[in-house]
Structures are given as structure tokens and as C-alpha cells.
N, CA, C, O and the ligand as a Tripos MOL2 file, in Angstrom:
@<TRIPOS>MOLECULE
protein
  221   219    56     0     0
PROTEIN
NO_CHARGES

@<TRIPOS>ATOM
      1 N         -18.2410   -0.1400   -7.0630 N.3       1 MET1
      2 CA        -17.9990   -0.7160   -5.7380 C.3       1 MET1
      3 C         -17.0580   -1.8900   -5.8250 C.2       1 MET1
      4 O         -17.3390   -2.8670   -6.5180 O.2       1 MET1
      5 N         -15.9460   -1.8050   -5.1300 N.am      2 THR2
      6 CA        -15.0090   -2.9100   -5.0930 C.3       2 THR2
      7 C         -14.9600   -3.4880   -3.6630 C.2       2 THR2
      8 O         -15.6130   -2.9790   -2.7520 O.2       2 THR2
      9 N         -14.2020   -4.5210   -3.4980 N.am      3 GLN3
     10 CA        -14.0770   -5.1170   -2.1750 C.3       3 GLN3
     11 C         -13.3250   -4.2210   -1.2270 C.2       3 GLN3
     12 O         -13.3600   -4.4480   -0.0180 O.2       3 GLN3
     13 N         -12.6460   -3.2100   -1.7300 N.am      4 THR4
     14 CA        -11.8400   -2.3780   -0.8310 C.3       4 THR4
     15 C         -12.5630   -1.1010   -0.4320 C.2       4 THR4
     16 O         -12.0780   -0.4070    0.4610 O.2       4 THR4
     17 N         -13.6980   -0.7460   -1.0400 N.am      5 ASP5
     18 CA        -14.3150    0.5250   -0.8270 C.3       5 ASP5
     19 C         -14.6720    0.8350    0.6190 C.2       5 ASP5
     20 O         -14.6140    1.9860    1.0510 O.2       5 ASP5
     21 N         -15.0450   -0.2120    1.3660 N.am      6 ASP6
     22 CA        -15.4990    0.0490    2.7450 C.3       6 ASP6
     23 C         -14.4820   -0.4510    3.7590 C.2       6 ASP6
     24 O         -14.8100   -0.6540    4.9280 O.2       6 ASP6
     25 N         -13.2620   -0.6480    3.3140 N.am      7 LYS7
     26 CA        -12.1890   -1.0950    4.2230 C.3       7 LYS7
     27 C         -11.0940   -0.0810    4.3890 C.2       7 LYS7
     28 O         -10.7620    0.6270    3.4380 O.2       7 LYS7
     29 N         -10.5260    0.0120    5.5610 N.am      8 THR8
     30 CA         -9.4070    0.8720    5.7670 C.3       8 THR8
     31 C          -8.1430    0.2220    5.2660 C.2       8 THR8
     32 O          -8.0570   -1.0020    5.1770 O.2       8 THR8
     33 N          -7.1880    1.0140    4.9480 N.am      9 LEU9
     34 CA         -5.8720    0.4600    4.5270 C.3       9 LEU9
     35 C          -5.2390   -0.3760    5.6310 C.2       9 LEU9
     36 O          -4.5460   -1.3590    5.3700 O.2       9 LEU9
     37 N          -5.5000    0.0450    6.8960 N.am     10 CYS10
     38 CA         -4.9800   -0.6990    8.0080 C.3      10 CYS10
     39 C          -5.5250   -2.1540    8.0020 C.2      10 CYS10
     40 O          -4.7890   -3.1130    8.2330 O.2      10 CYS10
     41 N          -6.8300   -2.2700    7.7330 N.am     11 ALA11
     42 CA         -7.4170   -3.6140    7.7180 C.3      11 ALA11
     43 C          -6.9090   -4.4040    6.5370 C.2      11 ALA11
     44 O          -6.6920   -5.6110    6.6350 O.2      11 ALA11
     45 N          -6.7160   -3.7190    5.4040 N.am     12 LEU12
     46 CA         -6.2510   -4.4110    4.2250 C.3      12 LEU12
     47 C          -4.8520   -4.9430    4.4050 C.2      12 LEU12
     48 O          -4.5450   -6.0700    4.0170 O.2      12 LEU12
     49 N          -3.9740   -4.0910    5.0180 N.am     13 VAL13
     50 CA         -2.6030   -4.5460    5.2590 C.3      13 VAL13
     51 C          -2.5870   -5.7010    6.2610 C.2      13 VAL13
     52 O          -1.7810   -6.6240    6.1440 O.2      13 VAL13
     53 N          -3.4990   -5.6390    7.2620 N.am     14 GLU14
     54 CA         -3.5470   -6.7040    8.2200 C.3      14 GLU14
     55 C          -3.8460   -8.0640    7.5610 C.2      14 GLU14
     56 O          -3.3460   -9.0990    8.0010 O.2      14 GLU14
     57 N          -4.6840   -8.0420    6.4820 N.am     15 GLU15
     58 CA         -4.9080   -9.2950    5.8100 C.3      15 GLU15
     59 C          -3.9700   -9.4950    4.6060 C.2      15 GLU15
     60 O          -4.2450  -10.3170    3.7310 O.2      15 GLU15
     61 N          -2.9050   -8.7670    4.5690 N.am     16 LYS16
     62 CA         -1.8700   -8.9090    3.5430 C.3      16 LYS16
     63 C          -2.3550   -8.6090    2.1240 C.2      16 LYS16
     64 O          -1.8920   -9.1900    1.1420 O.2      16 LYS16
     65 N          -3.3190   -7.6660    2.0610 N.am     17 TYR17
     66 CA         -3.8530   -7.2990    0.7420 C.3      17 TYR17
     67 C          -2.7550   -6.6960   -0.1250 C.2      17 TYR17
     68 O          -2.7250   -6.9210   -1.3350 O.2      17 TYR17
     69 N          -1.8250   -5.9060    0.5080 N.am     18 HIS18
     70 CA         -0.7970   -5.2480   -0.2870 C.3      18 HIS18
     71 C           0.1850   -6.2550   -0.8670 C.2      18 HIS18
     72 O           0.9090   -5.9460   -1.8140 O.2      18 HIS18
     73 N           0.2130   -7.5030   -0.2810 N.am     19 GLU19
     74 CA          1.0720   -8.5270   -0.8840 C.3      19 GLU19
     75 C           0.3420   -9.3370   -1.9540 C.2      19 GLU19
     76 O           0.8930   -9.6990   -2.9940 O.2      19 GLU19
     77 N          -0.9340   -9.6010   -1.6400 N.am     20 SER20
     78 CA         -1.6680  -10.4380   -2.6010 C.3      20 SER20
     79 C          -2.2240   -9.6240   -3.8010 C.2      20 SER20
     80 O          -2.4160  -10.1800   -4.8820 O.2      20 SER20
     81 N          -2.4770   -8.3220   -3.6100 N.am     21 HIS21
     82 CA         -3.0120   -7.4770   -4.6580 C.3      21 HIS21
     83 C          -2.2480   -6.1980   -4.7110 C.2      21 HIS21
     84 O          -2.7940   -5.1110   -4.5210 O.2      21 HIS21
     85 N          -0.9640   -6.3380   -4.9740 N.am     22 THR22
     86 CA         -0.0330   -5.1600   -4.8990 C.3      22 THR22
     87 C          -0.4670   -3.9860   -5.7910 C.2      22 THR22
     88 O          -0.4560   -2.8340   -5.3580 O.2      22 THR22
     89 N          -0.8470   -4.2910   -7.0340 N.am     23 SER23
     90 CA         -1.1890   -3.1580   -7.9610 C.3      23 SER23
     91 C          -2.4910   -2.4760   -7.5390 C.2      23 SER23
     92 O          -2.6150   -1.2570   -7.6580 O.2      23 SER23
     93 N          -3.4480   -3.2390   -7.0540 N.am     24 GLU24
     94 CA         -4.7080   -2.6390   -6.5620 C.3      24 GLU24
     95 C          -4.4460   -1.7630   -5.3050 C.2      24 GLU24
     96 O          -5.0150   -0.6840   -5.1420 O.2      24 GLU24
     97 N          -3.5830   -2.2700   -4.4550 N.am     25 PHE25
     98 CA         -3.2350   -1.5300   -3.2290 C.3      25 PHE25
     99 C          -2.6090   -0.2040   -3.5920 C.2      25 PHE25
    100 O          -2.9310    0.8270   -3.0020 O.2      25 PHE25
    101 N          -1.7110   -0.2310   -4.5630 N.am     26 ILE26
    102 CA         -1.0080    0.9810   -4.9970 C.3      26 ILE26
    103 C          -1.9840    2.0320   -5.4800 C.2      26 ILE26
    104 O          -1.7950    3.2240   -5.2390 O.2      26 ILE26
    105 N          -3.0490    1.5810   -6.1760 N.am     27 LYS27
    106 CA         -4.0340    2.5450   -6.6730 C.3      27 LYS27
    107 C          -4.7320    3.2450   -5.5030 C.2      27 LYS27
    108 O          -5.1570    4.3930   -5.6330 O.2      27 LYS27
    109 N          -4.8520    2.5570   -4.3610 N.am     28 LEU28
    110 CA         -5.4890    3.1800   -3.1890 C.3      28 LEU28
    111 C          -4.6800    4.2130   -2.5040 C.2      28 LEU28
    112 O          -5.2160    5.0920   -1.8290 O.2      28 LEU28
    113 N          -3.3480    4.1190   -2.6720 N.am     29 ILE29
    114 CA         -2.4700    5.0460   -1.9410 C.3      29 ILE29
    115 C          -1.8690    6.1520   -2.7890 C.2      29 ILE29
    116 O          -1.3130    7.1140   -2.2580 O.2      29 ILE29
    117 N          -1.9790    6.0160   -4.1370 N.am     30 GLN30
    118 CA         -1.4310    7.1160   -4.9760 C.3      30 GLN30
    119 C          -2.2490    8.3860   -4.6810 C.2      30 GLN30
    120 O          -3.4310    8.2890   -4.3490 O.2      30 GLN30
    121 N          -1.6330    9.5730   -4.7990 N.am     31 PRO31
    122 CA         -0.2940    9.8640   -5.3790 C.3      31 PRO31
    123 C           0.9180    9.7520   -4.4570 C.2      31 PRO31
    124 O           1.8030   10.6050   -4.5350 O.2      31 PRO31
    125 N           0.9990    8.8010   -3.6360 N.am     32 ALA32
    126 CA          2.2160    8.5930   -2.8860 C.3      32 ALA32
    127 C           3.3590    8.3060   -3.8580 C.2      32 ALA32
    128 O           3.1360    7.8300   -4.9710 O.2      32 ALA32
    129 N           4.5770    8.5990   -3.4280 N.am     33 LYS33
    130 CA          5.7610    8.4110   -4.3150 C.3      33 LYS33
    131 C           6.3160    7.0130   -4.1740 C.2      33 LYS33
    132 O           6.7700    6.4190   -5.1520 O.2      33 LYS33
    133 N           6.2850    6.4790   -2.9530 N.am     34 HIS34
    134 CA          6.8290    5.1700   -2.6990 C.3      34 HIS34
    135 C           5.9270    4.3890   -1.7450 C.2      34 HIS34
    136 O           5.1600    4.9570   -0.9680 O.2      34 HIS34
    137 N           6.0500    3.0770   -1.8360 N.am     35 PHE35
    138 CA          5.2160    2.2710   -0.9570 C.3      35 PHE35
    139 C           6.0600    1.0930   -0.4520 C.2      35 PHE35
    140 O           6.9490    0.6130   -1.1560 O.2      35 PHE35
    141 N           5.7770    0.6330    0.7680 N.am     36 CYS36
    142 CA          6.5640   -0.4330    1.3710 C.3      36 CYS36
    143 C           5.9080   -1.7640    1.1660 C.2      36 CYS36
    144 O           4.7800   -1.9830    1.6070 O.2      36 CYS36
    145 N           6.6060   -2.6630    0.4960 N.am     37 LYS37
    146 CA          6.0290   -3.9770    0.2300 C.3      37 LYS37
    147 C           5.8800   -4.8290    1.4590 C.2      37 LYS37
    148 O           5.1020   -5.7830    1.4660 O.2      37 LYS37
    149 N           6.6380   -4.4900    2.5370 N.am     38 ASN38
    150 CA          6.5160   -5.2340    3.8000 C.3      38 ASN38
    151 C           5.3140   -4.7830    4.5930 C.2      38 ASN38
    152 O           4.4970   -5.6030    5.0110 O.2      38 ASN38
    153 N           5.1960   -3.4650    4.8070 N.am     39 CYS39
    154 CA          4.2440   -2.9070    5.7280 C.3      39 CYS39
    155 C           2.9740   -2.3390    5.0340 C.2      39 CYS39
    156 O           1.9430   -2.1510    5.6810 O.2      39 CYS39
    157 N           3.0640   -2.0750    3.7420 N.am     40 GLY40
    158 CA          1.9070   -1.4520    3.0590 C.3      40 GLY40
    159 C           1.8690    0.0350    3.2840 C.2      40 GLY40
    160 O           0.9050    0.6780    2.8680 O.2      40 GLY40
    161 N           2.8750    0.6260    3.9260 N.am     41 ARG41
    162 CA          2.8480    2.0750    4.1820 C.3      41 ARG41
    163 C           3.3640    2.8040    2.9280 C.2      41 ARG41
    164 O           4.0890    2.2610    2.0950 O.2      41 ARG41
    165 N           2.9280    4.0890    2.8590 N.am     42 SER42
    166 CA          3.3850    4.8770    1.7250 C.3      42 SER42
    167 C           4.1230    6.1090    2.2760 C.2      42 SER42
    168 O           3.8430    6.5690    3.3830 O.2      42 SER42
    169 N           5.0700    6.6330    1.4850 N.am     43 ALA43
    170 CA          5.8420    7.7450    1.9280 C.3      43 ALA43
    171 C           6.3690    8.5430    0.7290 C.2      43 ALA43
    172 O           6.4340    8.0300   -0.3890 O.2      43 ALA43
    173 N           6.7430    9.8080    0.9770 N.am     44 VAL44
    174 CA          7.3590   10.6020   -0.0770 C.3      44 VAL44
    175 C           8.8140   10.1620   -0.2680 C.2      44 VAL44
    176 O           9.3130   10.0780   -1.3900 O.2      44 VAL44
    177 N           9.4790    9.8850    0.8570 N.am     45 ASN45
    178 CA         10.9040    9.5150    0.7740 C.3      45 ASN45
    179 C          11.0500    8.0050    0.9900 C.2      45 ASN45
    180 O          10.5860    7.4580    1.9890 O.2      45 ASN45
    181 N          11.7120    7.3450    0.0230 N.am     46 GLN46
    182 CA         11.8330    5.8870    0.1630 C.3      46 GLN46
    183 C          12.7320    5.4590    1.3500 C.2      46 GLN46
    184 O          12.7300    4.3080    1.7860 O.2      46 GLN46
    185 N          13.4900    6.4450    1.8370 N.am     47 LYS47
    186 CA         14.3370    6.1200    2.9950 C.3      47 LYS47
    187 C          13.4780    5.8560    4.2490 C.2      47 LYS47
    188 O          13.9590    5.2710    5.2190 O.2      47 LYS47
    189 N          12.2210    6.2850    4.2240 N.am     48 ASN48
    190 CA         11.3120    6.0870    5.3750 C.3      48 ASN48
    191 C          10.6340    4.7360    5.3550 C.2      48 ASN48
    192 O           9.8130    4.4330    6.2200 O.2      48 ASN48
    193 N          10.9850    3.9010    4.3410 N.am     49 LEU49
    194 CA         10.3100    2.5810    4.2350 C.3      49 LEU49
    195 C          11.3340    1.4540    4.2800 C.2      49 LEU49
    196 O          12.4650    1.6410    3.8320 O.2      49 LEU49
    197 N          10.9680    0.2940    4.8100 N.am     50 CYS50
    198 CA         11.9470   -0.7610    4.9440 C.3      50 CYS50
    199 C          12.1080   -1.6140    3.7040 C.2      50 CYS50
    200 O          13.1560   -2.2240    3.4960 O.2      50 CYS50
    201 N          11.0350   -1.6600    2.8490 N.am     51 ASN51
    202 CA         11.1370   -2.4190    1.5980 C.3      51 ASN51
    203 C          10.4740   -1.6050    0.5210 C.2      51 ASN51
    204 O           9.4260   -2.0120    0.0200 O.2      51 ASN51
    205 N          11.0370   -0.4570    0.1330 N.am     52 PRO52
    206 CA         10.3550    0.5080   -0.7310 C.3      52 PRO52
    207 C          10.2520    0.0650   -2.1710 C.2      52 PRO52
    208 O          11.1290   -0.6130   -2.7050 O.2      52 PRO52
    209 N           9.1300    0.4780   -2.7960 N.am     53 GLU53
    210 CA          8.9260    0.2870   -4.2160 C.3      53 GLU53
    211 C           8.5070    1.6270   -4.7680 C.2      53 GLU53
    212 O           7.5770    2.2410   -4.2450 O.2      53 GLU53
    213 N           9.1640    2.0970   -5.8080 N.am     54 ALA54
    214 CA          8.8040    3.3970   -6.3990 C.3      54 ALA54
    215 C           7.5130    3.2820   -7.1140 C.2      54 ALA54
    216 O           7.2410    2.2520   -7.7300 O.2      54 ALA54
    217 N           6.6910    4.3110   -7.0590 N.am     55 LEU55
    218 CA          5.3520    4.2930   -7.7160 C.3      55 LEU55
    219 C           5.4310    5.1940   -8.9510 C.2      55 LEU55
    220 O           4.4430    5.3460   -9.6690 O.2      55 LEU55
    221 ZN          8.1320   -1.2570    5.6420 Zn       56 ZN56
@<TRIPOS>BOND
     1     1     2 1
     2     2     3 1
     3     3     4 2
     4     3     5 am
     5     5     6 1
     6     6     7 1
     7     7     8 2
     8     7     9 am
     9     9    10 1
    10    10    11 1
    11    11    12 2
    12    11    13 am
    13    13    14 1
    14    14    15 1
    15    15    16 2
    16    15    17 am
    17    17    18 1
    18    18    19 1
    19    19    20 2
    20    19    21 am
    21    21    22 1
    22    22    23 1
    23    23    24 2
    24    23    25 am
    25    25    26 1
    26    26    27 1
    27    27    28 2
    28    27    29 am
    29    29    30 1
    30    30    31 1
    31    31    32 2
    32    31    33 am
    33    33    34 1
    34    34    35 1
    35    35    36 2
    36    35    37 am
    37    37    38 1
    38    38    39 1
    39    39    40 2
    40    39    41 am
    41    41    42 1
    42    42    43 1
    43    43    44 2
    44    43    45 am
    45    45    46 1
    46    46    47 1
    47    47    48 2
    48    47    49 am
    49    49    50 1
    50    50    51 1
    51    51    52 2
    52    51    53 am
    53    53    54 1
    54    54    55 1
    55    55    56 2
    56    55    57 am
    57    57    58 1
    58    58    59 1
    59    59    60 2
    60    59    61 am
    61    61    62 1
    62    62    63 1
    63    63    64 2
    64    63    65 am
    65    65    66 1
    66    66    67 1
    67    67    68 2
    68    67    69 am
    69    69    70 1
    70    70    71 1
    71    71    72 2
    72    71    73 am
    73    73    74 1
    74    74    75 1
    75    75    76 2
    76    75    77 am
    77    77    78 1
    78    78    79 1
    79    79    80 2
    80    79    81 am
    81    81    82 1
    82    82    83 1
    83    83    84 2
    84    83    85 am
    85    85    86 1
    86    86    87 1
    87    87    88 2
    88    87    89 am
    89    89    90 1
    90    90    91 1
    91    91    92 2
    92    91    93 am
    93    93    94 1
    94    94    95 1
    95    95    96 2
    96    95    97 am
    97    97    98 1
    98    98    99 1
    99    99   100 2
   100    99   101 am
   101   101   102 1
   102   102   103 1
   103   103   104 2
   104   103   105 am
   105   105   106 1
   106   106   107 1
   107   107   108 2
   108   107   109 am
   109   109   110 1
   110   110   111 1
   111   111   112 2
   112   111   113 am
   113   113   114 1
   114   114   115 1
   115   115   116 2
   116   115   117 am
   117   117   118 1
   118   118   119 1
   119   119   120 2
   120   119   121 am
   121   121   122 1
   122   122   123 1
   123   123   124 2
   124   123   125 am
   125   125   126 1
   126   126   127 1
   127   127   128 2
   128   127   129 am
   129   129   130 1
   130   130   131 1
   131   131   132 2
   132   131   133 am
   133   133   134 1
   134   134   135 1
   135   135   136 2
   136   135   137 am
   137   137   138 1
   138   138   139 1
   139   139   140 2
   140   139   141 am
   141   141   142 1
   142   142   143 1
   143   143   144 2
   144   143   145 am
   145   145   146 1
   146   146   147 1
   147   147   148 2
   148   147   149 am
   149   149   150 1
   150   150   151 1
   151   151   152 2
   152   151   153 am
   153   153   154 1
   154   154   155 1
   155   155   156 2
   156   155   157 am
   157   157   158 1
   158   158   159 1
   159   159   160 2
   160   159   161 am
   161   161   162 1
   162   162   163 1
   163   163   164 2
   164   163   165 am
   165   165   166 1
   166   166   167 1
   167   167   168 2
   168   167   169 am
   169   169   170 1
   170   170   171 1
   171   171   172 2
   172   171   173 am
   173   173   174 1
   174   174   175 1
   175   175   176 2
   176   175   177 am
   177   177   178 1
   178   178   179 1
   179   179   180 2
   180   179   181 am
   181   181   182 1
   182   182   183 1
   183   183   184 2
   184   183   185 am
   185   185   186 1
   186   186   187 1
   187   187   188 2
   188   187   189 am
   189   189   190 1
   190   190   191 1
   191   191   192 2
   192   191   193 am
   193   193   194 1
   194   194   195 1
   195   195   196 2
   196   195   197 am
   197   197   198 1
   198   198   199 1
   199   199   200 2
   200   199   201 am
   201   201   202 1
   202   202   203 1
   203   203   204 2
   204   203   205 am
   205   205   206 1
   206   206   207 1
   207   207   208 2
   208   207   209 am
   209   209   210 1
   210   210   211 1
   211   211   212 2
   212   211   213 am
   213   213   214 1
   214   214   215 1
   215   215   216 2
   216   215   217 am
   217   217   218 1
   218   218   219 1
   219   219   220 2
@<TRIPOS>SUBSTRUCTURE
     1 MET1         2 RESIDUE 1 A MET
     2 THR2         6 RESIDUE 1 A THR
     3 GLN3        10 RESIDUE 1 A GLN
     4 THR4        14 RESIDUE 1 A THR
     5 ASP5        18 RESIDUE 1 A ASP
     6 ASP6        22 RESIDUE 1 A ASP
     7 LYS7        26 RESIDUE 1 A LYS
     8 THR8        30 RESIDUE 1 A THR
     9 LEU9        34 RESIDUE 1 A LEU
    10 CYS10       38 RESIDUE 1 A CYS
    11 ALA11       42 RESIDUE 1 A ALA
    12 LEU12       46 RESIDUE 1 A LEU
    13 VAL13       50 RESIDUE 1 A VAL
    14 GLU14       54 RESIDUE 1 A GLU
    15 GLU15       58 RESIDUE 1 A GLU
    16 LYS16       62 RESIDUE 1 A LYS
    17 TYR17       66 RESIDUE 1 A TYR
    18 HIS18       70 RESIDUE 1 A HIS
    19 GLU19       74 RESIDUE 1 A GLU
    20 SER20       78 RESIDUE 1 A SER
    21 HIS21       82 RESIDUE 1 A HIS
    22 THR22       86 RESIDUE 1 A THR
    23 SER23       90 RESIDUE 1 A SER
    24 GLU24       94 RESIDUE 1 A GLU
    25 PHE25       98 RESIDUE 1 A PHE
    26 ILE26      102 RESIDUE 1 A ILE
    27 LYS27      106 RESIDUE 1 A LYS
    28 LEU28      110 RESIDUE 1 A LEU
    29 ILE29      114 RESIDUE 1 A ILE
    30 GLN30      118 RESIDUE 1 A GLN
    31 PRO31      122 RESIDUE 1 A PRO
    32 ALA32      126 RESIDUE 1 A ALA
    33 LYS33      130 RESIDUE 1 A LYS
    34 HIS34      134 RESIDUE 1 A HIS
    35 PHE35      138 RESIDUE 1 A PHE
    36 CYS36      142 RESIDUE 1 A CYS
    37 LYS37      146 RESIDUE 1 A LYS
    38 ASN38      150 RESIDUE 1 A ASN
    39 CYS39      154 RESIDUE 1 A CYS
    40 GLY40      158 RESIDUE 1 A GLY
    41 ARG41      162 RESIDUE 1 A ARG
    42 SER42      166 RESIDUE 1 A SER
    43 ALA43      170 RESIDUE 1 A ALA
    44 VAL44      174 RESIDUE 1 A VAL
    45 ASN45      178 RESIDUE 1 A ASN
    46 GLN46      182 RESIDUE 1 A GLN
    47 LYS47      186 RESIDUE 1 A LYS
    48 ASN48      190 RESIDUE 1 A ASN
    49 LEU49      194 RESIDUE 1 A LEU
    50 CYS50      198 RESIDUE 1 A CYS
    51 ASN51      202 RESIDUE 1 A ASN
    52 PRO52      206 RESIDUE 1 A PRO
    53 GLU53      210 RESIDUE 1 A GLU
    54 ALA54      214 RESIDUE 1 A ALA
    55 LEU55      218 RESIDUE 1 A LEU
    56 ZN56       221 GROUP 0 **** ****
């Protein structure tokens, strides 16, 4: 049980979890190919993200 188990990604992004705990957030969204460091969203195509990071 971690602090993220009972929280939605939406709530985590709202509290900037993807910025403060980037690597933990990435574990929650994999196997996504890319993730946005601004919005916390994940996508197959990095062109769909405003600040993409390859996973
Ligand atoms: Zn974005």
C-alpha cells in the first residue's frame, strides 16, 4: 500500500504529484510511451503532449 493506491491520477496531478514525484508517477501510467511533465497526461504520440518526456 502506497500513498497513491487510493487516489486517481487526476487528483495526483491536481496536487502536482507528477512534478514532485515524477518517477513514481511514471510507474502509475506505464506502459504509456510518453508523459507530459506539465499536465501529467500520458500518450502514445509525443506530439499530443505539450511538454513530453519519453518513457
Ligand atoms: Zn501537457
